[in-house]
C-alpha positions as CSV (number, residue, x, y, z in Angstrom):
1,M,41.6,-172.2,6.8
2,N,43.9,-175.3,5.8
3,I,47.1,-174.6,7.7
4,D,49.1,-177.0,6.2
5,Q,48.1,-175.7,2.5
6,F,48.8,-172.2,3.9
7,I,52.5,-173.0,5.3
8,A,53.1,-174.9,2.1
9,N,52.0,-171.9,-0.1
10,L,53.8,-169.4,2.2
11,Q,57.2,-171.5,2.0
12,T,56.8,-171.7,-1.8
13,L,56.1,-167.9,-2.2
14,Q,59.2,-167.1,0.0
15,N,61.4,-169.4,-1.5
16,S,60.6,-167.7,-4.8
17,I,61.9,-164.3,-3.6
18,N,65.1,-162.8,-5.0
19,I,67.1,-160.3,-6.3
20,V,69.5,-158.9,-9.0
21,A,71.0,-156.2,-7.1
22,P,73.3,-155.3,-5.2
23,H,74.2,-158.8,-5.7
24,P,72.3,-162.1,-7.3
25,T,70.8,-163.4,-4.2
26,S,68.0,-165.7,-3.8
27,V,66.2,-167.4,-0.8
28,K,67.6,-170.6,0.3
29,R,65.2,-171.9,3.2
30,S,62.0,-171.2,4.6
31,Y,61.3,-172.5,8.2
32,W,58.1,-173.0,10.0
33,G,59.0,-172.6,13.3
34,A,62.5,-171.8,14.5
35,P,65.1,-174.3,14.2
36,S,66.8,-175.4,17.3
37,A,70.3,-174.4,15.9
38,A,72.1,-171.6,14.2
39,I,71.1,-171.5,10.6
40,S,73.6,-171.8,7.8
41,D,71.7,-171.9,4.6
42,M,70.9,-168.3,4.1
43,P,69.2,-165.9,3.2
44,A,66.5,-168.2,5.4
45,F,62.7,-167.5,6.6
46,I,61.8,-168.1,9.9
47,N,57.8,-167.8,10.6
48,T,55.9,-168.0,13.5
49,L,52.1,-167.8,14.2
50,S,49.9,-165.4,16.7
51,D,46.3,-165.8,16.6
52,T,45.4,-162.6,17.2
53,E,41.6,-162.6,17.1
54,R,38.6,-164.6,16.2
55,A,35.2,-163.4,15.5
56,L,32.3,-166.2,15.6
57,G,30.2,-165.6,12.7
58,M,26.6,-167.0,11.6
59,G,26.3,-170.9,11.9
60,T,29.6,-172.7,11.7
61,R,31.3,-169.8,9.7
62,M,34.2,-168.2,11.8
63,E,36.1,-165.1,10.5
64,G,39.2,-164.1,12.0
65,R,42.7,-162.7,11.5
66,V,46.2,-164.5,11.9
67,R,49.6,-163.1,12.4
68,V,52.6,-164.4,11.0
69,T,56.0,-163.3,12.2
70,V,58.3,-163.2,9.4
71,Q,62.3,-162.6,9.8
72,L,64.7,-163.1,7.0
73,L,68.1,-163.9,8.2
74,V,70.4,-162.9,5.3
75,A,74.1,-163.2,7.0
76,R,75.8,-163.9,10.2
77,A,76.2,-160.3,11.8
78,T,79.9,-159.2,11.5
79,T,81.4,-155.8,12.4
80,E,80.7,-153.1,9.7
81,D,78.8,-155.5,7.3
82,E,77.2,-153.0,4.7
83,R,76.7,-155.4,2.3
84,S,74.9,-157.9,4.1
85,S,72.7,-154.6,5.2
86,R,72.1,-153.7,1.4
87,L,71.2,-157.2,0.8
88,A,68.6,-157.7,3.5
89,T,67.4,-154.2,2.5
90,S,66.7,-155.3,-1.3
91,L,65.4,-158.5,0.0
92,W,62.8,-156.6,1.5
93,F,61.7,-154.7,-1.3
94,A,61.3,-158.1,-3.3
95,A,59.5,-159.7,-0.5
96,K,57.0,-156.9,-0.2
97,Q,56.3,-157.0,-3.9
98,A,55.9,-160.9,-3.8
99,F,53.5,-160.7,-1.4
100,D,51.7,-158.0,-3.3
101,N,51.3,-159.9,-6.0
102,D,50.0,-162.8,-4.1
103,R,47.8,-161.4,-1.3
104,T,45.8,-164.5,-0.9
105,I,48.9,-166.7,-0.2
106,G,47.6,-169.4,-3.1
107,G,44.4,-169.4,-2.2
108,T,44.7,-170.2,1.4
109,V,43.1,-166.7,2.7
110,L,40.8,-164.2,1.8
111,F,44.0,-161.6,1.8
112,S,47.2,-160.7,3.3
113,T,49.4,-157.9,4.0
114,L,53.3,-158.1,4.8
115,Q,54.3,-155.0,6.9
116,G,57.5,-153.7,8.3
117,A,58.1,-154.2,12.0
118,S,58.7,-150.9,13.9
119,T,62.3,-151.4,12.6
120,T,62.1,-153.4,9.5
121,V,65.6,-153.2,7.9
122,P,68.4,-153.8,8.3
123,V,67.9,-155.1,11.7
124,L,70.2,-157.4,14.0
125,L,67.8,-160.7,14.8
126,Q,68.8,-163.1,17.3
127,H,68.6,-167.0,16.7
128,G,70.5,-170.1,18.3
129,G,73.1,-168.3,20.0
130,Q,73.8,-166.2,16.8
131,A,73.3,-162.7,15.6
132,Y,72.1,-162.1,12.1
133,I,71.3,-159.5,9.8
134,G,67.8,-159.3,8.2
135,F,64.5,-158.1,8.3
136,D,61.8,-158.2,10.8
137,A,58.0,-158.1,9.5
138,Y,54.8,-159.5,9.9
139,L,52.1,-161.1,7.7
140,D,48.6,-159.9,8.5
141,A,46.1,-162.6,7.3
142,M,42.3,-162.5,7.2
143,V,40.8,-166.0,7.3
144,I,37.3,-167.6,7.3
145,T,36.7,-171.1,8.7
146,Q,33.4,-173.0,7.7
């Protein structure tokens, strides 16, 4: 797996996600790794990698699975903010559709599946000392390295 190409394709896919209801919104930014400060350009994805398992194959071929934690920050959390929760929910369904339409992340993995965390949407996410409303998911991808 070419990790640089995977990251670029993942960010391109995420930045293409948009919705028209309940309010026209599109993803503004996709980060690889958590930025050190609070985020102002939202909705924004934060992606982090877990190399969950590897299995050696024949010769130099190695098969494995990687997991990317995918969090979308929609808005800073405020009291009784149902609008942001609805946006997060709509963006979750748009993200699932976008990932279902490109299961190989631009040909960089064999296949991938975006799945919700145990509580998916809307959730409170913490980053840079700030609470955000968004969704919490992970992307499982099967890879082969030659």
